[in-house]
N, C-alpha and C positions, 0 to 999 in steps of 0.2 A: 341658440345653444346657449342659455341660461344655466344657472346653476340648479335650478327648479328641472331640468328636465333630466331622466335617468338619474336623480339623484343616491338613490339607495347605490347605485354601482360607479361613484366619484367615491377618490380616496379623500379621508375625512379632512373637512377644509378646516382651517386653524387663521381666524381673520386680524386677531390680536384687539387690541382697545381703542387704536388710534384710526380712526377712516381714513381710507384710501392707503393711510402710510403705512399703517399696517403693522409686521415686525421689523420692518427696515431701519431702526437705526440698531436694536440687541444683534440683529444677524450683521452687520458691518462690522460692529465692536469684537465679536467672537461668534462666529459661524456654529465652529465645530461646538460649545457648551450651547447654543439657542439650538440645533438641530438635535442634540441627543435628549436635550431636553423633551423637544417636540416626539422624538424615538419612541421615548418612554411612556408617551402620553397618547400616542395613537398608533404606535406599531412600525412597521417597515418600510409604510408608503402613508404619504400623506400631502394637503396642500396646504401653502402660506401666502398671506397678501403679504406683499412689501412692493410699497411705495406705487403703486394703482394695477403692478402684475399681481398674477398668480401664478406660483412656481409648486409644482410638482416634484417632492422629493422621494427619490426608490434607493433602500438601503440594505436591499437584501443581493449579493453577489452571486445568488445563482440564477439570479433573474435579470443580469445585467446583457446577457446575450441578447436579448429581446428588444430593447434599447441599443445597444452598439449595433448589430445588424440589421435594424427597420431600415426601410428605404428613404432614400433623401427626399423623396416626394413626400413624405409622412415626418420625419423628422429630421432637421436640418441643423447642422452646425455652423455650416458659413457666415447664415446670417447675425450670430452672436459674436462670430472671430470680426466679421466687419464692424459690426456696433465697436468694439472695444478697439481693433485697429485705428477707426477713426478719433473716440474719443480722448484715449492714450498717446497715440503717432501723428497725429492729422494725416493719415493715412488712408486714400478714396481708392481701391481698386477697381475699374470699370472691367466687367464682366471675371471678376474674380470668379476662380474655380481651385478651391483646395485641391482637388483631387490631383488637375494637371501637373496644378506647383509642387504637390507631391512625389508624382512620379520623376519629374525633372530632377528633382532634391537625392533621390532615394541613389539613382545612379551616383551621384556624386560623394555619395556618406559610406560607399559602402566596396567591395573587393579592394582591385588595383589602387582606388581614388583613396580608399580608407588606409591603406599601407605609408602612401604619400603623404596623408594629413596626419598620421602618425609621428612619421620621420620627423615632419615639420613642426609638429606640436613640441616633442623632445627637445629640436634643437633652439628652440622659439624659449621653451623652460629652460634650457641650460641658460639663455642669454638674461632673461629677464632675473630667474632666481639664485642661477649660483654666481652672479655679478654682485650678490647680497654679501657674499661670501670670501671675493676678491677682495684683497688691502684690506680686511676687518682683522682687528685684535682680536686676541683671544678672550675676550672678555664674552659678556653676556651682551645680547640686543635685546631689550623690550618692545614687545608691542601687541595689537590688540590681535588677536588670532583669525577672528572674523575678515577684520580689515586684510591682513595678511593674504588667506586664502582668496577671498575672492580678487583684490588686487593680481595677486601672482598670475592666476588663472586664468582671469580677465583680459591681461594685456599679454599674456603667451597664445592665449586662444584668438584674439583678437587679430594679432598677426600673423597665426596661422591660416587664417582667414581670407583675410585682407588685403595681405601682403607687407612687406617690408619698405623699406626706407630706401633710395637707392645711394650707390656709393659713389661718391664724388671723387676720395683720394683711396682711401683703405677699407677691408671689412671690418676695422675695430670703430671707425669712424660709423659705420653705417649699424654698426650694432648700439652703439651710444645710443644714434637717433631715433633707432626703434625705441631703445628704452625712453628714451625724453617722450617722443611722442604718444606711445600706448600709455604713459600715463597723465598726459593732459588727457587723452580719450576716455582712462576710465574712472578722470576725477569728475569730469562734465557729467558719463554717466550715472555714475551714482548720485550726483543730485536730480536727476530726473527719477533713479529707481525708486528714492527717499519719498518723491510724489508719485507714483505710479499707481497705488490705489484708490489714492483722491483723487486724481484723475480717472480713473475706473468707475469711481461711484459719483463723479463730478460733485464733488464736495472741499474743493478748494477755495481756501478763503483768497480774497481780491490781492494778496501778496501775494500770494502761492502762484495765483495765475500768472502773475508777471514775473514771477522768478521761472516756470514752466516756460512762459514761452521764449526768455532770455538762453533757458539750457538747450531749449530744441533748437534753437535758432544756428547755435553754436555749434553743435553736435551735427548739423544740415550741412555747415558751412565744412567742418572734417571730414565729413563721408562725401562730399560734393566726388559727379563725376570725375571731373576735375582732375581732384586729388585721389581719386584711386588709378585711375590712370597712368598717375605717375611713379606706381610702384611695382617694386621684383615680386616675382613669385605669387603673386595672385593665384589662388586657391581655384581648381577646377568649377570647385561649388559658388566660387563666386561670381565666375564667366557663365556660367549656366544661368545662375538667378539673376544676372543682369541683362542676360538674353530674354531671357523670360517677361520680364518685363517691358524689355525693349518691344517685342511682340504685341503687346496690352498696349501699345502708342503713348505711352507717359511721357508725359513733360520731365525735363530736367531736375527739376525742384520736387517731382512726388518721386523719382528715382531714389533722392539723397533720403528724404523722409522712411521712406521703406528699408532704405540701409541699414538706418535707427533702428524701427521694429524688427528686423533681422538680428542686430546685435544682441537686442534683451532678448528675442527667441533660442540664438545661440548661446549666449555667456550668462542668462539672467540663475540657472541655475546650480552650473557646476560648482562654483566658489562656494555658496552657501553649503552645499549636500559637503563639500571637503571640509569646511569649519567643522561641519558637524561630527563627520570620522572622524579629524584628530581629538577633539575635544572628547569624543568618548573614549578615544584609544589612550589618551593621555588620563582619563579617569578611571580605566579599568585595566590595570598592570597585564590581568590575563591575558587579554584580548592584545594587547600589546606583543607579550610574547612569542602568539601562536602565531602572530605576522611576520615578525622579527623570523622566527624559525620556518617559516614557509618560504620566505624570501634568501635564506643561505642554503635551505634542501635547491631551490632552484637555480643557486648559484654552482652547486654544486654538479648538480643533473647537466647543467651548462659547461663546464670543464672550468668556472673559473666565478670568482668572485664579480657580480654585474656593476662594473663602475659608471652610476649613470651620470657622471661630471666628461663623460668621452665623448668629444663630436663626432668621432667617425662612427659610435657605437650604434651598430644596426639593432634596434630594437624588434624581434619579429614577433609577430599575432602569438603565435605560438608562447611564448615566453609567458605574454599578457594574458593569455588563456589559462594557463596552467595555476591557478591561484582559488582553488575554493577555498580555502579560510576567509580570503579578501574578498573574495566574492560572499561569501557567510555575512561578514560585517556592512560590507557596503548595503548589501539588501534589508540589513536589520537596521541600518542608521536610514535608508529610503521609507521603510517602512512605520519607522517614527517620526518624521520629520517631512516627507513629502504630502503636498495636500491641494492638488490640483480638483477642482470641479470638474466636471463632465457633462456639457449643458447642451440642448437640444432645443431648437424650437418647434413647436408643434403647429403642424401648416394644414391640417386636414382635421376633423374628429375623428376619432381613434379606440379602439380597445387594446389593451395591453392588458398581455397574460402571462404573470407569473410563472414560475418553476412550479409551484404549485399546485396549480390549475384555476387561483382566484384571478379574476378580470375586473378590470376597472376600466372606465371610459377616460377619455382624455380630451380636453376644451380646443380647438384651434384657436389658436392665440397666444396659449399659454406657454410656458417653459418648463421642460423637465430637467430634473439635476440629479447625478449620481453625486457620491460624495465620497471613496473608497476609504477616504484616510479614516473615517467611522468604523465602515464594513466594507472589507475584512480586516482592513492594518488594525486597527485598534477595538476588534471585539474580542471579548474577552471569551465567548463560543469558540471562537477559533484559535485562540493565542493565552497560554497561560500566563497571567499578569504583564497584559499588553504595554502598559505603560515602561516596563523594565526595559533596560537593554541588554540582550544575552547573544554573545556575537557568535554561537553556536547553533542559534537556533533553525538555520535553516542550513544547518548541517545534519548528515545522517551517521550513526555509528562507525561505518567504514570510512567516513571522511569524502563521499561525495556528495552532491548538492540535494536537499530534502525538498521533495515538491508534493509529498502527499499533507495535505490540510484539509480540515473537513469542518462540516455545519450542520447540526442536524442530523448526524450521522450519514452525510454524504458529502463526498471529496468534492473541494471546489475545483472548478479550472481557475476563477479570479480568487488569490488569493494574497497576491501583493502586486499595486497597481501604480508606482509612480511614474510608468513611463505610458498609460494609459491603457488603452484595452481597443479589442474588437479590430477593424478595420483600422484605426487609429492612432497605431500604436507609434510613439519620438521613432523618426528614420534615424536621427544623429544617435540612439543610443550605446551602441558599439564606441563609437568615435569618445560620446563621454566617457564611456567607463574608461576606456584605454587611458585619457586627459588626466582622470580623476586619479589613475593607478601609477602613472609617467610621474606626477605632482610626487604622491605620498612615497612613492618607492625613494625618487631623488633626495627629498626632506629627510630619511630614515639614512639613507646610505651619505650623506652629506654634512649634516650636524646632530647636531647634540641638542636638545628641545625639551622644554618641559614648562608646565603652567607656575607662573610667578609664583602664585601662592597656592600650595597646594590642595589646601582645603577650601579653594574655591568652587562654586557648585556651578554646573553646568545651567545656563541662563536660560530663563523660561521663553517662550515665543513672543515674538508681535503679532497678539492674537489677530489684530486688524487684516493679515496677509492670508488668513486661510483662503482658499480656493485659486490662489494664484502659482502655482508649482511648490517650489522649495519655501518650508518655513523660513524665515530670519530671525535671529535672537534680538530678544528686548535691549538688551544691552551688551557690548561686547565682554571679555574676558583677556588678560595680560597673559600672555607667553613670556618666555625668553629664548631665547636659540642661538649659537655659536661651532663657526665650523668645525669639523671633526678634526682634529690633529692626525695627520694622518701614521 
């Protein structure tokens, strides 16, 4: 199965100049720029050598289904997941079956369970976010917008899924304990999050290895079975996942490690996505006005101005679903900033047939990778001026959601893929969108906020994070906020 076999029908190979290492360094620094360069050189399918591995990259969205729906006997995504789970989180799950795990979680994140989670998220957001407003003067408070969004959404999301601290005397004390405890978990989690990419690529320095080991130990302790057992209002999702892990007969320490993995999986993208959304709204007044108009219209439809600070408020899914302008803005933000790889291990020699009938042989032992960020999301053949934020890009003239996008004259099934695709779409999508909406609507209804420097630019990406979900900014941007005066 060497490169000499069927050479003509293999994708173009680019080994790079450095033996064995190949393109690994350039890829690790900024994979989007590197892969775009390769696409211009070789077209929309090619193979690159990186640290002894050969990775075939496919960038034709019309052909993604041939990968996404291929049988797991040929293309497997569990192997790469297992590798990263072990490298980043020290998690080893015997008999790991992602399909079984997913089906179990699906029921806990949809239907009635979804509305329970949304209600809990609303109440935890009120505790974490609106406590910021209590007892404060009418002066502006300044903070980094990225840290602010990540902090509040992580903490409220963590309390929603993992449960609240027990009340010993009264509810207020319990809420205060929730705020303090969730801040502790967030602080440790962010330390790990900043080392995550180096953990994934095994490029930590000796000091960073020590730091990673100590922060993981601390998180395992915070999320131990003993600590979780003591919590109130644990979500059905958490109980279902713990039962699933117990069925795998894991030791307690491995259970705690799996909990840290799930904290990253459930909370790692919502805060960054919301940061980009608020940053773009603050830089684009026409988009901000459109969102505020929509919220006010919805308020009138529901017979009142929606008070997001009312703890008794029941947020209906109907209200959250009826926001086409906001949905267009969120889709546009995710198009610009969501950049996960979709990776498969090639388990047997096989032929990949593309949408235009070209056929390529793939070799057992290589890796196959889709990168939807480059195409469809940033593809100038699909989107006019793809690097620009256009708040109404996903709206039709009549205000409904736009779904018709084309490449090479042919309508695309996949035109925006922040949530993955095929049978492997993110199952927590609606819950994540609900969380973002609740936070943004609370911010807009309860606070006045603006950039501290109106001329400040939206920060560039930390380019080392391509491939791992939502991008993060290279540096934060300072904003100021104060509670609205009634």
